[in-house]
N, C-alpha and C positions, 0 to 999 in steps of 0.2 A: 488549944484555943482555936475557935472557928476563924477561918480566914476572913478578913473584913470585906474584901471584894466579893467573895462568894456569898457572904451574908447579905450584902447590899443587893446583889442580883436576885437572890432568893426573895428578899423583901419586895423587890420590884416585879416579882412573878416572871422572871427570866429563867426558864428551865433548859434552854438550849441556845446555841449560837448557830448561824447559818452561812453557808457559802454556796453560790450557784456557779455552775460551769457548763459548757457544752459537753455533751456525751462524747464528742470527738476527742476531748482531752483526757478521757478516762484511761487509755493505755499508758499515757505518761504518768498519771497519778499512781497507777498500778505498779509501774516500774520503780518509782521513787518510794512507794509505800507511804506517801505523804502528799499534802498540799504544799506547794513550794512557791516562794516569792519569785517575781520576775528576775530579780538579781541573782538569786540562787540558780535558777534555770539557765540564765545567761552564762554564769560562771562555770556551769557544767555542760555548756554547748547544747542546751535543750530549749533555747528561746530563739524565735517565737514558737509557741505551742501551736497545734493545728488551728485552733480558733481562740485567739487571745480575747480576753474580756475588754469591753469598752470599744472605743474607736481611736483613730489616730490622735484626735484632740485630747481625749481623756488620758491616753497613754503618755502623751507629751506632758500633760499637767501632772500626772503621777510622778514622772521623772523630775519635773521642776520642784515639786513639794517633797521630794525624797521618800516617796512611798514605795518605790520598787523593791526595797529590801524587806517589805512586810507582806504577809498574807492578810487580806482584808476580809473581816467577818461582819455579818449583820446581826442585829438583835431580833429582827423579824423578817420573814420571807415576803411580807406584804408591803413592798416599797416601790417607788417609781422606777428604780433601776431594773428591778426584776420584771416589772410590769411590761416594759418595752422589750427586754431581752427575750422573754418567753414567747413573744410574738415573732421574733426574728430568727431564733435558733431552737434546736432541740436540746433542752437543758435538763439538768438534774440538780437536786439540792443535797449537799452534805450537811448532816445534822450533827453538831459537835458539842461535846461536853463543855459546859460553861466554865469548868475549872481552868481551861486554857487562858482565861482572862486574868488569872492570878499569876501567870508565869513571868519570868524575868524579861525586862525590856518591852513589855506590852504597853501600848499607849491607846488612848481613847480619843475619838473626835466627836464634836457636837453635830456634825453633818458630813456630807460626802467629803472624803479626804482629798479629792481632786479639786474641790471648789475653792475659789479665791476667798480668803478671809475666814476659813474654818479655824476652829480652835482645837488644840491638842493638849493632852495632859496624861500623866501616869498616876497609878495608885487611886486612892479614893478621890483625890482631887480631879483626876481624869474622869472617873465614873460620874462625878458630880456635874460634868458638862452635858451629860445625856439627858434629854427630855423624855423620860420614860412614859409619861402620859401620852405623848405623841406616838411612841413606839406601840403602845397598846391600843391606840384609838382606831375606830373605823376609818378607813381612808377618806381624806378630804382633799381631792386633787386641786380644788380651787384655793386652798388655804396654804399659800407658799411658805409663809413664816411660821405658821402654827402646826403644819403637818408635813408638807412636801420636803422641806429642808431638814427638820429635826429627825424625821423617821429614817433618814439615811445615815444616822450616826453609826460609827464603825468601831470595831475592836481590831487593832493593828498588831498582829503577832509576828515577831521577828523570824524571818527565814523559812521555817517549816512548821506545819501542823501534822504530826504523825497520825497515821490511820488508827493507831491504838486508842486515840481519844475521839475518833469519829464514831458516833453512836450508830448511824445508819446512812445509807445513800438512798435518796428517795426519788421515785419516778412517778410520772403522771399516770402511767397505764402499764398493763402487763406487757404490751408490745414494746414499750420503751425499755422496761426492765430486761426483757429477753434479748433485745438488741444489745444492750449494755453488757450483759453477761458475756455475749460473744465477743464484744470489743475488749473487755477486760482481760480475758484469757484465763490462764490457770493460776495466777497469783492469788494469794490470800486477800480477802476484802471484808469490810464490815458488812453487816446484813444489808441486802438489797430489799427494799420494800416499795410497795405501791402506796403513795400518799397524795392523792389528788387534792387534798385540803391545802397543801403547801403551794399549789399552783393557782388557786382561786384569787380573785381580786379583793376579797374581804376575809378577815380572820373568821374561822368557824363556818365558812360557807360550804354548801354542798356542791354537787356537780354543776348546778346552775350558776355558780359563781365563777366558773371557768368560761372565759369569753373569747377564746381563740381556737382555731382548728388544730386537731392533733390526731395521731394514730392510736386507736384503742386496742386493736388486736391485729395480728398478722399471722398467716399460716400458708402452707403449701399442701396441695392435695391432688390426687388424680381422679377424685370423684367429679363427675360433671356438675358444675354449679349453674343453677338457674335462679330466677327471681324467687321462685317458691321455696328453693332449698338453701338459699344463701345463708340464712341465719341458723340453720341446724347445727348442733354441736358436732364437731369432727376433730380427729387428732391431726396434729402437724406431722408431715412426712418430709424426710430429707434424702430418701433413696428411692429411685424409680427404675423399674426394669422395662425395657422396650416391649417385652412380650405382653405386658399387662397395661401399658400406659399409652394412650393415644394423645392426650393433652395433659399438661401440668397447669394447674390453676393457682395463681397467687390471689389470696383473699385478704381484703383489708377492711376492717371496721373503723370508721372515722367519725369524729365529731366535726360537723361541717357548719359553715356560715355562708351567707350569700357571697359568691365569688371564690369560694374555696376550690382548690384542685387537688386531685390525687393522681400520682404518676407511677407507672410500673415500668421499670427499666430492666429488661432481661439482658444479661451480659453479652449474649451472642447475636442479638437481633436488632442492633442499631438504636435509633432514637426512642425516647420514652413514649409510652402510650398514656395519654392524659385524659382524665374525666373531670368535668366541672360540675359544681353544685350551685343551685340558685336559691336555696333556703337553708334554714338552720335545723339541725337535728342530728341524730345518730343513724348512719347509713352503712351498709355493707356493699363494697365494690369488689369486682374481681376481674382478672384478666388471664386468658389462657395462652400458653405457648405450646406450639405443636412439638411433640416429642421428636418428629422427624428432623426438626431444625437444630437439635442438640446432639452433639457427639457423645460417645461414651467418655465419662470423666467428670471433673468438678465444674460446677457452674454456680451462679448466684442471681438473685433478683433483688433490686433495690426499690423500695417504696418511698416516695417523697410526698409531703403535704405542703402545698404552697411553695414548691421549689426547695424545701428543706428536707434533707435525708432523715428518715425516721426508722427505717429498718432495712438491713441487708441480710437476706436469708440465703445461706449457702445450701446447695443440694448436690447430689451425685446421681448421674445416670450410669447404671451398671449393665454388664452384658446379660 
């Protein structure tokens, strides 16, 4: 017999659940092979994680409402909490099988679980608290009771969400995915995919629905980069020999908005080198580092957009 919660979610056109996190937290998720609640991580001496969700106020409210023993999932990636966080951090989305909502101990909320006065329930009664019309709606930021609050309804899963039921981990760009692969390490993981549609401000929106700066591509090369050649395709390199290398160029393709900045921080050369943008668009920036300033051995360059780390590329200078 069909599970009644699964049937209800299917009827409401919910084919996945979502959780966002900073990519800085991916090594911990890789180590646990699961999304874990704050309490679980604390019990295993792994809390706080590198970039905890929310802020001090929301974390205190979660503790007050007893949420710390749960992993909190959304019905849609297009909600106010994600709207602000994707502008403040380098995030990714975990896309999760909706079957997790039918597990033991799962509860549902009618809005943000940290909000005062929210309602909770389990089973079909709990699912009935959710305003699915708001979840599916085009965002209406001015409609607090009709969209802002109900679109933040949550699925609260006790303790852990194993990666075996994570369908994919989604990134806004290829540069984000490649950086996350390096951070994840050798552990098994769900498919890593580029899904810019999850990062837009409206469901089904194209690239124009993304309204914040981010890193699209990142690579290292010893080809001399000029304005005329910056956008030519070229492979990423991570080994450089002094006999053939005068300068090493870090190349960054970014989506910019007025006031956006991109910074290149070479590990051996002191403060970041920062460029600013005065208009919206897709631009390629680059910064060279003289080979003579780099000893034989391992190095890295970090690219930040608006002060947020988006890529750290390791490379080696060989004899």
